[in-house]
C-alpha atoms as an extended CHARMM CRD file, in Angstrom:
* protein
*
        66  EXT
         1         1  MET       CA              0.0000000000        0.0000000000        0.0000000000  PROA      1               0.0000000000
         2         2  LYS       CA              2.8650000000        2.3690000000        0.8570000000  PROA      2               0.0000000000
         3         3  LYS       CA              4.3940000000        1.6820000000       -2.5580000000  PROA      3               0.0000000000
         4         4  LEU       CA              1.1410000000        2.7080000000       -4.2730000000  PROA      4               0.0000000000
         5         5  ILE       CA              0.8660000000        5.8980000000       -2.2280000000  PROA      5               0.0000000000
         6         6  GLY       CA              4.5030000000        6.6850000000       -3.0630000000  PROA      6               0.0000000000
         7         7  LYS       CA              3.7800000000        6.2540000000       -6.7800000000  PROA      7               0.0000000000
         8         8  ILE       CA              0.6950000000        8.4650000000       -6.5570000000  PROA      8               0.0000000000
         9         9  ASP       CA              2.6970000000       11.1120000000       -4.6850000000  PROA      9               0.0000000000
        10        10  ALA       CA              5.4800000000       10.9970000000       -7.3000000000  PROA      10              0.0000000000
        11        11  TYR       CA              2.9380000000       11.2740000000      -10.1140000000  PROA      11              0.0000000000
        12        12  TYR       CA              1.2790000000       14.2790000000       -8.4650000000  PROA      12              0.0000000000
        13        13  SER       CA              4.6720000000       15.9030000000       -7.9360000000  PROA      13              0.0000000000
        14        14  ASP       CA              5.6000000000       15.3640000000      -11.6100000000  PROA      14              0.0000000000
        15        15  VAL       CA              2.2830000000       16.8000000000      -12.7510000000  PROA      15              0.0000000000
        16        16  MET       CA              2.7520000000       19.9110000000      -10.6210000000  PROA      16              0.0000000000
        17        17  THR       CA              6.2930000000       20.3830000000      -11.9730000000  PROA      17              0.0000000000
        18        18  GLU       CA              5.0530000000       20.1790000000      -15.5740000000  PROA      18              0.0000000000
        19        19  MET       CA              2.1140000000       22.5050000000      -14.8610000000  PROA      19              0.0000000000
        20        20  ARG       CA              4.5330000000       25.1890000000      -13.6590000000  PROA      20              0.0000000000
        21        21  LYS       CA              6.3070000000       24.9870000000      -17.0490000000  PROA      21              0.0000000000
        22        22  THR       CA              3.0500000000       25.4520000000      -18.9580000000  PROA      22              0.0000000000
        23        23  SER       CA              2.4600000000       28.6850000000      -20.8280000000  PROA      23              0.0000000000
        24        24  TRP       CA             -1.1220000000       29.7620000000      -20.1610000000  PROA      24              0.0000000000
        25        25  PRO       CA             -2.9450000000       32.1320000000      -22.5530000000  PROA      25              0.0000000000
        26        26  LYS       CA             -3.9160000000       35.6230000000      -21.4650000000  PROA      26              0.0000000000
        27        27  ARG       CA             -7.5990000000       36.3970000000      -20.9070000000  PROA      27              0.0000000000
        28        28  ARG       CA             -7.9350000000       38.3530000000      -24.1670000000  PROA      28              0.0000000000
        29        29  GLU       CA             -6.2920000000       35.5830000000      -26.2060000000  PROA      29              0.0000000000
        30        30  LEU       CA             -8.4700000000       32.9230000000      -24.5690000000  PROA      30              0.0000000000
        31        31  THR       CA            -11.6330000000       34.9600000000      -25.2310000000  PROA      31              0.0000000000
        32        32  SER       CA            -10.7790000000       35.5550000000      -28.8860000000  PROA      32              0.0000000000
        33        33  HSD       CA             -9.9850000000       31.8850000000      -29.4950000000  PROA      33              0.0000000000
        34        34  THR       CA            -13.2250000000       30.8630000000      -27.7800000000  PROA      34              0.0000000000
        35        35  VAL       CA            -15.2620000000       33.2340000000      -29.9650000000  PROA      35              0.0000000000
        36        36  ILE       CA            -13.5320000000       31.9870000000      -33.1180000000  PROA      36              0.0000000000
        37        37  THR       CA            -14.2060000000       28.3700000000      -32.1120000000  PROA      37              0.0000000000
        38        38  LEU       CA            -17.8850000000       29.0650000000      -31.4160000000  PROA      38              0.0000000000
        39        39  LEU       CA            -18.3460000000       30.9400000000      -34.7000000000  PROA      39              0.0000000000
        40        40  ALA       CA            -16.6260000000       28.1830000000      -36.6760000000  PROA      40              0.0000000000
        41        41  SER       CA            -18.8120000000       25.5590000000      -34.9530000000  PROA      41              0.0000000000
        42        42  VAL       CA            -22.0040000000       27.4610000000      -35.7840000000  PROA      42              0.0000000000
        43        43  ALA       CA            -20.8870000000       27.9940000000      -39.3870000000  PROA      43              0.0000000000
        44        44  LEU       CA            -20.1090000000       24.2940000000      -39.7930000000  PROA      44              0.0000000000
        45        45  ALA       CA            -23.4360000000       23.3010000000      -38.2400000000  PROA      45              0.0000000000
        46        46  LEU       CA            -25.2980000000       25.6320000000      -40.6240000000  PROA      46              0.0000000000
        47        47  PHE       CA            -23.3880000000       24.2410000000      -43.5980000000  PROA      47              0.0000000000
        48        48  ILE       CA            -24.1980000000       20.6550000000      -42.6330000000  PROA      48              0.0000000000
        49        49  PHE       CA            -27.8490000000       21.5920000000      -42.0540000000  PROA      49              0.0000000000
        50        50  GLY       CA            -28.0150000000       23.2670000000      -45.4780000000  PROA      50              0.0000000000
        51        51  ALA       CA            -26.3500000000       20.3400000000      -47.2280000000  PROA      51              0.0000000000
        52        52  ASP       CA            -28.7580000000       17.9400000000      -45.5100000000  PROA      52              0.0000000000
        53        53  GLN       CA            -31.7400000000       19.9950000000      -46.6650000000  PROA      53              0.0000000000
        54        54  VAL       CA            -30.4840000000       20.0680000000      -50.2570000000  PROA      54              0.0000000000
        55        55  ILE       CA            -29.8180000000       16.3250000000      -50.3110000000  PROA      55              0.0000000000
        56        56  SER       CA            -33.2140000000       15.5890000000      -48.7420000000  PROA      56              0.0000000000
        57        57  THR       CA            -34.9600000000       17.7510000000      -51.3420000000  PROA      57              0.0000000000
        58        58  LEU       CA            -33.1060000000       16.0530000000      -54.1930000000  PROA      58              0.0000000000
        59        59  LEU       CA            -33.9500000000       12.6100000000      -52.8610000000  PROA      59              0.0000000000
        60        60  ASP       CA            -37.6210000000       13.6230000000      -52.5400000000  PROA      60              0.0000000000
        61        61  LEU       CA            -37.5560000000       14.6640000000      -56.2020000000  PROA      61              0.0000000000
        62        62  ILE       CA            -35.9060000000       11.4040000000      -57.2510000000  PROA      62              0.0000000000
        63        63  TYR       CA            -38.0620000000        9.1360000000      -55.0520000000  PROA      63              0.0000000000
        64        64  PRO       CA            -41.4410000000       10.8930000000      -54.6310000000  PROA      64              0.0000000000
        65        65  GLY       CA            -43.7820000000        9.4170000000      -52.0440000000  PROA      65              0.0000000000
        66        66  ALA       CA            -41.1660000000        7.1110000000      -50.5670000000  PROA      66              0.0000000000
């Protein structure tokens, strides 16, 4: 059991050491990247929705009443 706790402690220590080396974005940079990601996600969703509507309409024309 002590060996397991020692391994967990070493892992936690290593994680904390690596986290101190991490370069975190500034608030403005984080906000701008978040907005860009949200806008790109909405644009992609709208594109997929539009493509689905076009394909559905074409299939309804090809296979009426199906």
